[in-house]
PAVEX-80021 format. One record per residue (C-alpha): x, y, z. Coordinates in pm, 1 decimal, padded with zeros to 6 digits, m for minus. Example, Ala and Ser with C-alpha at 12.3 -4.5 7.8 and 13.67 -1.06 7.14 Angstrom:
<nodes>
NODE        x        y        z
NODE  01230.0 m00450.0  00780.0
NODE  01367.0 m00106.0  00714.0
</nodes>
This chain:
<nodes>
NODE        x        y        z
NODE  02023.4  00983.6  04066.3
NODE  02063.7  00879.3  03704.6
NODE  02120.9  00525.3  03588.2
NODE  02485.6  00593.8  03515.0
NODE  02539.7  00728.0  03870.3
NODE  02388.2  00428.8  04042.9
NODE  02646.3  00190.0  04187.2
NODE  02673.1 m00138.7  04004.6
NODE  02447.5 m00034.9  03715.3
NODE  02590.6  00068.8  03380.8
NODE  02400.9  00230.2  03095.2
NODE  02311.6 m00035.1  02841.2
NODE  02351.6 m00323.1  03087.2
NODE  02072.2 m00578.9  03128.5
NODE  02009.0 m00451.6  03483.4
NODE  01938.4 m00092.8  03375.8
NODE  01567.3 m00008.0  03370.1
NODE  01420.7  00054.1  03026.2
NODE  01349.3  00420.5  02963.8
NODE  01148.0  00613.4  02706.8
NODE  01285.1  00651.1  02353.3
NODE  01536.7  00929.2  02305.9
NODE  01327.0  01097.0  02033.3
NODE  00960.8  01020.6  01967.9
NODE  00887.5  01067.4  01596.3
NODE  00550.7  01236.5  01526.4
NODE  00289.1  01014.7  01366.9
NODE  00251.0  01251.5  01072.2
NODE  00621.4  01224.1  00992.7
NODE  00609.5  00844.4  01021.9
NODE  00313.0  00826.8  00784.2
NODE  00484.5  01052.9  00531.5
NODE  00798.6  00839.5  00542.9
NODE  00596.5  00521.7  00488.2
NODE  00403.8  00680.8  00199.5
NODE  00726.3  00784.7  00027.2
NODE  00879.4  00440.3  00079.8
NODE  00575.0  00262.8 m00068.5
NODE  00567.8  00494.1 m00371.9
NODE  00939.6  00466.0 m00444.0
NODE  00933.4  00086.7 m00404.0
NODE  00642.4  00054.2 m00646.5
NODE  00813.0  00269.5 m00908.2
NODE  01135.8  00073.4 m00868.2
NODE  00946.7 m00251.0 m00933.0
NODE  00760.2 m00127.1 m01242.0
NODE  01034.8  00076.7 m01410.5
NODE  01250.7 m00226.2 m01514.1
NODE  00947.5 m00380.9 m01684.3
NODE  00889.6 m00064.2 m01885.1
NODE  01260.2 m00045.2 m01971.5
NODE  01252.5 m00406.4 m02091.1
NODE  00955.7 m00331.7 m02316.6
NODE  01128.3 m00018.8 m02449.0
NODE  01443.6 m00214.4 m02534.2
NODE  01250.0 m00499.4 m02695.4
NODE  01030.3 m00268.2 m02905.3
NODE  01196.9  00075.7 m02931.3
NODE  00986.0  00368.6 m03050.6
NODE  01113.6  00685.1 m03209.3
NODE  01094.4  00989.0 m02985.3
NODE  01052.2  00791.2 m02661.5
NODE  01365.1  00846.8 m02459.8
NODE  01443.0  00790.7 m02096.2
NODE  01208.5  01070.2 m01977.4
NODE  00929.6  00903.0 m02170.9
NODE  01011.9  00569.7 m02008.0
NODE  00991.3  00728.9 m01662.3
NODE  00658.8  00891.0 m01749.0
NODE  00529.8  00556.1 m01875.0
NODE  00630.4  00374.6 m01557.2
NODE  00466.9  00649.3 m01350.7
NODE  00148.7  00616.3 m01556.1
NODE  00156.8  00240.4 m01505.8
NODE  00189.0  00294.4 m01129.5
NODE m00115.8  00521.8 m01139.1
NODE m00303.2  00263.0 m01345.8
NODE m00231.1  00016.7 m01065.5
NODE m00446.5  00246.7 m00849.2
NODE m00723.1  00225.1 m01111.9
NODE m00661.3  00580.6 m01229.3
NODE m00796.6  00634.4 m01578.9
NODE m00626.2  00846.8 m01843.6
NODE m00697.2  01004.8 m02180.8
NODE m00495.4  00898.5 m02483.7
NODE m00447.9  01133.9 m02774.2
NODE m00655.1  01028.9 m03078.3
NODE m00800.0  00734.4 m02882.5
NODE m01011.2  00871.5 m02599.5
NODE m01051.5  00775.0 m02236.3
NODE m00904.7  00446.4 m02110.8
NODE m01077.5  00316.4 m01799.7
NODE m01071.6 m00064.6 m01822.9
NODE m00759.9 m00125.7 m01615.9
NODE m00620.6 m00451.7 m01472.5
NODE m00739.4 m00522.6 m01119.8
NODE m00442.3 m00749.7 m01062.5
NODE m00209.3 m00449.2 m01054.7
NODE m00392.5 m00315.5 m00749.2
NODE m00231.6 m00596.2 m00551.1
NODE  00109.8 m00430.4 m00586.0
NODE  00033.7 m00095.5 m00417.7
NODE m00207.6 m00273.1 m00184.3
NODE  00066.3 m00504.1 m00056.2
NODE  00313.0 m00217.4 m00019.8
NODE  00061.5 m00004.5  00169.2
NODE m00025.3 m00302.1  00389.2
NODE  00338.0 m00327.1  00492.5
NODE  00357.5  00049.5  00533.2
NODE  00058.7  00049.0  00767.6
NODE  00215.2 m00224.7  00979.9
NODE  00539.5 m00028.9  01000.2
NODE  00363.3  00291.7  01102.7
NODE  00178.8  00115.3  01386.2
NODE  00482.4 m00073.6  01512.0
NODE  00729.1  00213.6  01490.2
NODE  00481.2  00450.0  01651.3
NODE  00416.2  00213.4  01942.1
NODE  00038.1  00223.8  01891.5
NODE m00179.1 m00012.8  02093.1
NODE m00549.5  00060.5  02021.4
NODE m00774.1  00048.5  01716.3
NODE m00858.7  00418.9  01747.0
NODE m00489.1  00497.8  01717.1
NODE m00472.3  00270.3  01412.1
NODE m00734.2  00492.1  01249.6
NODE m00512.7  00796.1  01304.1
NODE m00218.9  00600.5  01162.9
NODE m00420.4  00518.8  00851.2
NODE m00501.1  00885.5  00800.9
NODE m00137.6  00981.7  00859.2
NODE m00041.3  00739.6  00581.7
NODE m00327.3  00814.2  00340.6
NODE m00302.6  01194.5  00335.9
NODE  00060.1  01223.5  00217.4
NODE  00013.0  00924.5 m00012.7
NODE m00277.5  01100.5 m00187.0
NODE m00059.6  01409.7 m00231.3
NODE  00215.4  01195.0 m00385.0
NODE m00030.2  01031.9 m00625.3
NODE m00156.4  01373.5 m00732.7
NODE  00200.1  01494.5 m00786.6
NODE  00279.6  01187.5 m00997.9
NODE m00034.6  01246.6 m01204.6
NODE  00082.2  01599.8 m01280.5
NODE  00441.3  01494.2 m01348.5
NODE  00347.5  01208.5 m01585.5
NODE  00132.3  01421.8 m01815.5
NODE  00248.0  01433.1 m02175.0
NODE  00113.3  01506.0 m02519.6
NODE  00029.8  01135.2 m02556.8
NODE m00144.5  01054.4 m02227.0
NODE m00304.9  01262.1 m01950.2
NODE m00389.4  01083.6 m01622.2
NODE m00691.8  01195.8 m01423.1
NODE m00577.2  01413.7 m01134.3
NODE m00897.9  01380.6 m00922.3
NODE m00896.5  01002.0 m00960.9
NODE m00529.8  00987.1 m00862.8
NODE m00588.8  01180.7 m00539.6
NODE m00910.5  01000.2 m00440.4
NODE m00793.2  00650.9 m00537.3
NODE m00459.6  00697.7 m00362.9
NODE m00626.2  00817.2 m00042.7
NODE m00885.9  00538.0 m00030.9
NODE m00640.1  00260.8 m00116.3
NODE m00388.1  00380.9  00141.6
NODE m00657.7  00422.2  00406.3
NODE m00803.2  00073.9  00350.6
NODE m00484.6 m00125.9  00289.6
NODE m00276.2  00066.1  00542.3
NODE m00551.9  00055.3  00803.6
NODE m00596.7 m00320.3  00764.3
NODE m00222.3 m00373.6  00784.3
NODE m00201.2 m00160.5  01096.4
NODE m00489.9 m00346.8  01259.9
NODE m00325.9 m00678.1  01176.5
NODE m00006.8 m00556.4  01343.8
NODE m00198.1 m00526.9  01672.5
NODE m00364.9 m00869.9  01685.3
NODE m00451.2 m01175.4  01470.6
NODE m00766.4 m01170.6  01260.5
NODE m00948.3 m01401.2  01499.9
NODE m00899.9 m01166.8  01792.8
NODE m00998.7 m00865.1  01583.6
NODE m01312.9 m01043.3  01465.3
NODE m01415.2 m01109.0  01825.0
NODE m01434.9 m00733.9  01878.1
NODE m01743.7 m00725.6  01656.0
NODE m02087.9 m00805.1  01800.5
NODE m02191.1 m01169.2  01739.5
NODE m02461.9 m01075.8  01492.5
NODE m02236.3 m00848.3  01286.1
NODE m01963.1 m01110.9  01294.6
NODE m02204.0 m01374.4  01161.9
NODE m02311.6 m01148.4  00872.8
NODE m01948.3 m01082.2  00781.7
NODE m01873.7 m01455.4  00792.4
NODE m02176.0 m01539.6  00577.2
NODE m02086.1 m01270.3  00324.2
NODE m01729.1 m01395.9  00304.6
NODE m01854.5 m01751.4  00246.7
NODE m02090.7 m01644.0 m00032.7
NODE m01818.2 m01438.1 m00200.7
NODE m01575.9 m01730.1 m00173.6
NODE m01819.9 m01959.6 m00355.6
NODE m01884.4 m01700.2 m00626.5
NODE m01513.6 m01627.0 m00671.0
NODE m01415.1 m01993.8 m00690.1
NODE m01691.2 m02075.1 m00937.9
NODE m01603.4 m01767.2 m01145.2
NODE m01236.8 m01865.5 m01162.1
NODE m01328.4 m02221.4 m01264.5
NODE m01567.8 m02095.5 m01532.0
NODE m01314.4 m01853.4 m01678.0
NODE m01041.4 m02119.5 m01677.0
NODE m01269.7 m02378.5 m01838.6
NODE m01368.2 m02134.0 m02112.4
NODE m01002.7 m02057.8 m02183.5
NODE m00919.9 m02428.3 m02203.8
NODE m01213.0 m02483.3 m02439.6
NODE m01077.8 m02208.6 m02669.1
NODE m00709.7 m02296.7 m02628.7
NODE m00659.1 m02333.6 m03004.4
NODE m00779.7 m01979.1 m03072.8
NODE m00565.7 m01851.2 m02784.8
NODE m00253.6 m02012.3 m02931.5
NODE m00319.2 m01880.7 m03281.5
NODE m00371.5 m01524.6 m03156.7
NODE m00055.7 m01541.1 m02948.0
NODE  00143.4 m01660.2 m03249.1
NODE m00008.6 m01397.5 m03479.2
NODE  00117.1 m01115.1 m03259.0
NODE  00482.1 m01218.5 m03299.8
NODE  00584.8 m01037.2 m02982.8
NODE  00918.9 m01213.8 m02944.9
NODE  01067.5 m01353.2 m02625.1
NODE  01063.4 m01037.7 m02412.6
NODE  00735.0 m00917.5 m02559.3
NODE  00570.5 m01253.9 m02492.3
NODE  00672.8 m01239.6 m02127.3
NODE  00538.2 m00886.1 m02089.4
NODE  00218.4 m00983.2 m02271.2
NODE  00175.8 m01278.8 m02036.1
NODE  00222.2 m01054.0 m01732.9
NODE m00035.3 m00809.5 m01868.5
NODE m00288.1 m01088.7 m01918.1
NODE m00224.0 m01225.6 m01569.3
NODE m00299.0 m00877.8 m01433.5
NODE m00637.7 m00895.0 m01609.3
NODE m00729.6 m01231.7 m01454.5
NODE m00928.1 m01071.0 m01165.4
NODE m01127.4 m00877.7 m01427.4
NODE m01206.0 m01204.1 m01604.0
NODE m01320.2 m01363.2 m01277.5
NODE m01552.2 m01068.2 m01206.7
NODE m01695.8 m01096.8 m01557.2
NODE m01752.5 m01469.0 m01506.4
NODE m01939.5 m01395.4 m01181.2
NODE m02165.3 m01148.4 m01362.8
NODE m02214.7 m01413.5 m01632.7
NODE m02333.9 m01659.9 m01369.0
NODE m02567.4 m01403.3 m01217.1
NODE m02747.9 m01363.1 m01548.5
NODE m02698.0 m01002.8 m01670.4
NODE m02359.6 m01090.0 m01820.7
NODE m02133.9 m00820.8 m01963.2
NODE m02062.4 m00627.4 m02281.7
NODE m01753.6 m00583.1 m02493.4
NODE m01852.2 m00288.2 m02702.3
NODE m02162.3 m00087.0 m02766.5
NODE m02460.6 m00306.3 m02853.7
NODE m02291.7 m00633.6 m02748.7
NODE m02373.2 m00882.0 m02475.1
NODE m02229.8 m01204.6 m02334.7
NODE m02478.4 m01396.0 m02117.1
NODE m02581.4 m01758.2 m02051.8
NODE m02873.3 m01715.2 m02292.4
NODE m02652.9 m01604.8 m02581.7
NODE m02366.8 m01386.5 m02697.9
NODE m02346.8 m01115.4 m02962.7
NODE m01998.5 m00974.6 m03019.6
NODE m01830.8 m00754.2 m03274.1
NODE m01463.5 m00730.1 m03372.4
NODE m01234.6 m00774.1 m03070.8
NODE m00883.0 m00646.3 m02998.0
NODE m00602.1 m00893.0 m03061.6
NODE m00552.8 m00990.4 m02698.7
NODE m00509.2 m01368.2 m02670.6
NODE m00711.2 m01406.7 m02350.1
NODE m01017.6 m01261.7 m02526.0
NODE m01039.3 m01590.5 m02714.6
NODE m01207.3 m01730.1 m02401.8
NODE m01517.7 m01517.3 m02465.7
NODE m01808.1 m01743.9 m02564.6
NODE m01980.3 m01693.3 m02898.2
NODE m02314.8 m01797.6 m03039.7
NODE m02640.8 m01608.1 m03074.3
NODE m02858.2 m01890.4 m02938.9
NODE m02657.5 m02001.2 m02638.4
NODE m02309.2 m01945.7 m02506.8
NODE m02300.8 m02277.2 m02320.6
NODE m02495.2 m02605.6 m02345.5
NODE m02836.8 m02621.6 m02182.1
NODE m02731.2 m02834.5 m01885.6
NODE m02424.9 m02619.0 m01825.7
NODE m02636.5 m02303.7 m01842.3
NODE m02864.6 m02435.0 m01566.9
NODE m02564.9 m02531.0 m01353.4
NODE m02405.7 m02188.8 m01403.7
NODE m02724.2 m02002.2 m01310.3
NODE m02763.2 m02215.7 m00995.8
NODE m02424.8 m02110.0 m00852.2
NODE m02546.4 m01779.7 m00695.3
NODE m02821.7 m01966.3 m00510.8
NODE m02569.2 m02221.2 m00385.2
NODE m02347.9 m01934.4 m00269.3
NODE m02639.7 m01782.4 m00079.5
NODE m02724.5 m02116.6  00081.1
NODE m02364.6 m02158.9  00194.8
NODE m02358.6 m01805.7  00337.4
NODE m02685.7 m01868.2  00523.8
NODE m02547.5 m02185.2  00679.3
NODE m02233.8 m02007.2  00797.9
NODE m02443.6 m01723.5  00939.1
NODE m02662.5 m01955.1  01148.5
NODE m02369.3 m02164.5  01258.3
NODE m02190.0 m01853.4  01385.6
NODE m02487.1 m01701.9  01571.0
NODE m02821.4 m01885.9  01590.1
NODE m03117.1 m01691.1  01722.4
NODE m03417.9 m01807.1  01931.0
NODE m03653.0 m01589.6  01721.7
NODE m03719.0 m01795.5  01407.6
NODE m03842.3 m01496.7  01209.3
NODE m03518.7 m01303.0  01267.3
NODE m03283.5 m01551.0  01097.5
NODE m03419.8 m01491.9  00741.7
NODE m03378.2 m01117.9  00789.0
NODE m03010.8 m01152.5  00870.7
NODE m02973.1 m01399.5  00584.8
NODE m03102.9 m01139.9  00341.4
NODE m02867.2 m00885.6  00498.7
NODE m02583.6 m01123.9  00411.3
NODE m02708.5 m01128.4  00050.0
NODE m02731.9 m00748.4  00042.7
NODE m02371.4 m00717.2  00160.9
NODE m02264.2 m00967.8 m00104.0
NODE m02450.2 m00769.2 m00369.5
NODE m02274.5 m00448.0 m00268.2
NODE m01932.5 m00609.4 m00297.3
NODE m02018.0 m00771.6 m00632.5
NODE m02153.5 m00442.4 m00766.5
NODE m01839.7 m00250.5 m00673.7
NODE m01611.2 m00516.6 m00823.1
NODE m01820.1 m00531.0 m01140.6
NODE m01803.3 m00153.8 m01180.6
NODE m01426.1 m00146.5 m01137.6
NODE m01362.1 m00449.8 m01361.1
NODE m01483.8 m00271.9 m01674.7
NODE m01457.4  00069.6 m01831.7
NODE m01407.9  00241.2 m02166.0
NODE m01135.0  00147.5 m02412.2
NODE m01151.2  00466.2 m02612.5
NODE m01425.1  00689.7 m02742.5
NODE m01542.8  00465.9 m03026.2
NODE m01727.1  00136.7 m03031.2
NODE m01539.7  00007.5 m02723.4
NODE m01658.2  00291.7 m02502.0
NODE m01872.6  00037.5 m02312.1
NODE m01675.9 m00265.2 m02190.5
NODE m01753.6 m00487.6 m01894.6
NODE m02057.4 m00554.4 m01675.1
NODE m02302.2 m00303.9 m01532.6
NODE m02224.9 m00246.8 m01165.6
NODE m02577.0 m00163.5 m01049.0
NODE m02734.2 m00450.8 m01243.0
NODE m02484.6 m00703.8 m01108.2
NODE m02525.1 m00572.8 m00753.3
NODE m02905.6 m00576.6 m00765.6
NODE m02929.1 m00926.9 m00913.4
NODE m02669.8 m01061.8 m00668.8
NODE m02863.6 m00911.0 m00377.2
NODE m03186.0 m01076.9 m00487.5
NODE m03045.3 m01418.6 m00579.4
NODE m02794.3 m01457.2 m00298.5
NODE m03017.0 m01279.1 m00046.5
NODE m03326.5 m01492.8 m00107.2
NODE m03125.4 m01816.9 m00097.4
NODE m02944.6 m01706.4  00219.3
NODE m03269.6 m01599.2  00387.0
NODE m03448.0 m01929.1  00316.5
NODE m03145.8 m02136.8  00416.6
NODE m03085.9 m01935.8  00734.1
NODE m03448.9 m01970.4  00839.7
NODE m03462.4 m02346.3  00781.2
NODE m03119.7 m02411.2  00932.0
NODE m03195.5 m02199.0  01238.1
NODE m03526.0 m02384.2  01296.4
NODE m03361.4 m02725.3  01260.3
NODE m03073.0 m02621.6  01485.9
NODE m03301.5 m02503.4  01766.6
NODE m03527.2 m02806.5  01731.3
NODE m03231.1 m03039.2  01764.4
NODE m03079.0 m02837.2  02051.0
NODE m03363.6 m02723.3  02284.4
NODE m03115.2 m02639.5  02557.7
NODE m02943.3 m02399.9  02319.7
NODE m03275.0 m02232.7  02241.0
NODE m03346.6 m02187.1  02611.8
NODE m02999.6 m02047.1  02674.2
NODE m03031.7 m01799.3  02387.8
NODE m03376.2 m01686.9  02505.7
NODE m03258.4 m01635.3  02865.8
NODE m03169.1 m01269.0  02944.5
NODE m02801.7 m01202.9  02991.0
NODE m02693.4 m01130.6  03352.8
NODE m02574.9 m00785.3  03446.1
NODE m02206.0 m00721.8  03473.9
NODE m02240.6 m00612.2  03838.3
NODE m02377.6 m00952.7  03941.4
NODE m02739.9 m00838.4  03991.4
NODE m03021.5 m00993.2  03789.1
NODE m03161.8 m00798.7  03494.0
NODE m03374.0 m00496.0  03580.6
NODE m03736.5 m00591.4  03639.1
NODE m03659.1 m00956.7  03713.6
NODE m03857.9 m01132.0  03985.2
NODE m03675.5 m01298.0  04271.5
NODE m03894.5 m01529.8  04485.3
NODE m04208.3 m01341.1  04382.8
NODE m04068.1 m00994.8  04461.8
NODE m03971.1 m00731.8  04206.6
NODE m03638.8 m00559.8  04269.7
NODE m03595.0 m00188.1  04203.1
NODE m03242.9 m00046.6  04185.9
NODE m03146.8  00313.3  04250.8
NODE m02911.3  00411.8  03966.2
NODE m02759.8  00693.0  04173.7
NODE m02677.8  00481.7  04479.4
NODE m02321.8  00375.9  04552.5
NODE m02173.3  00119.9  04785.0
NODE m02092.6  00360.5  05069.1
NODE m02454.1  00482.5  05103.1
NODE m02568.5  00127.3  05176.8
NODE m02322.8  00093.0  05464.5
NODE m02376.5  00438.2  05626.0
NODE m02736.9  00477.7  05755.7
NODE m02688.4  00844.9  05830.6
NODE m02575.3  00929.6  05480.3
NODE m02820.6  00995.6  05204.7
NODE m02777.4  00849.6  04861.3
NODE m02592.9  01084.5  04626.5
NODE m02804.5  01233.0  04350.3
NODE m02710.9  01362.7  04007.4
NODE m02609.5  01701.5  04145.9
NODE m02340.5  01541.1  04363.1
NODE m02167.1  01363.2  04071.1
NODE m01821.4  01490.1  03986.8
</nodes>
């Protein structure tokens, strides 16, 4: 009997039992819809900015199709897709701040895919991320082909790969967050892995905060040069707003460069140049006002006391990460804590190296073909500095913690009980060693005439 035929129950009434959805949409279709929605929304956000710049500074031969191609190229640049300019060369130093726009849209798209699909496990979230990333990569490749012109040619392989990875990471994280809060998701990790992640996050937070403060202080110290460069451009009202937005998008790049400056290797702004705590050697720079914050001086970019303080920041970051690691998961083996502290530094170095590599890039085929820090140098130095500080701090903190809390040390050293209520295998009980038959079940213990089932009797 259907719900409508039951007496006293009407379809749609509160008493009617909930049934399955009328039409279950396939996950692939849901992912494709979310990918299209994220792409269209991003283009809708960026196109008015390009139109405003076109109206404020019109160029001959650039009509509405050119404006649409420019906005599409800007959307691809937000995915860190490089392109080749005619008579200029390859452009690869792109603003990291623009990545936040597609990242936020893909985050929301991943949440929508998980919620609309009724997913309830992390393995299903992985499938949802793939369902979103695959069509999104195809869309990015199609936009790279459609935005090609005689002036600029985006990189098709970078568009496909960057679109897939960004959608998989941002959409997957958004989908996982739709299932449970971060705290509950973090508890799914083993305690030791969770402590390393926490220590790495703490070290990166210290480095990022110190890098932002250093970049801001350098800009304040060169505020006069910044103002004069901004006035010399004469961009007008609309142009000044767009120029400000472009410089804000490059703020994450500046923070990454400041972190590499604190680590010691520094960065370059052109072939044969260097900016480091020990000195700076620069050539002619583009007329971008925020570049006025770059330090100058062949014998020292900063005063001696400030140079020492700047170089000490990575060690402080490692010490903070080591403390968080031990606080999250102390260990009774004193020699193990330094190992996990260095693992925290290695993870921090990997993240710093990747960010350093993506924060720079070429600005043409001439003298500015080398701009930004070296990714492998920054990652290696960060691993050594942060890792050594985290290892020493974790070892000392773990020893002090266990010395102050002997009961905690005994509890950590005690073997964990089995889930079935029996003591650990091989444990002594009143002087007798207990041996357990892994193939025995509960019924064999109760029936004397029945033999214990062996492997051949398993279903």
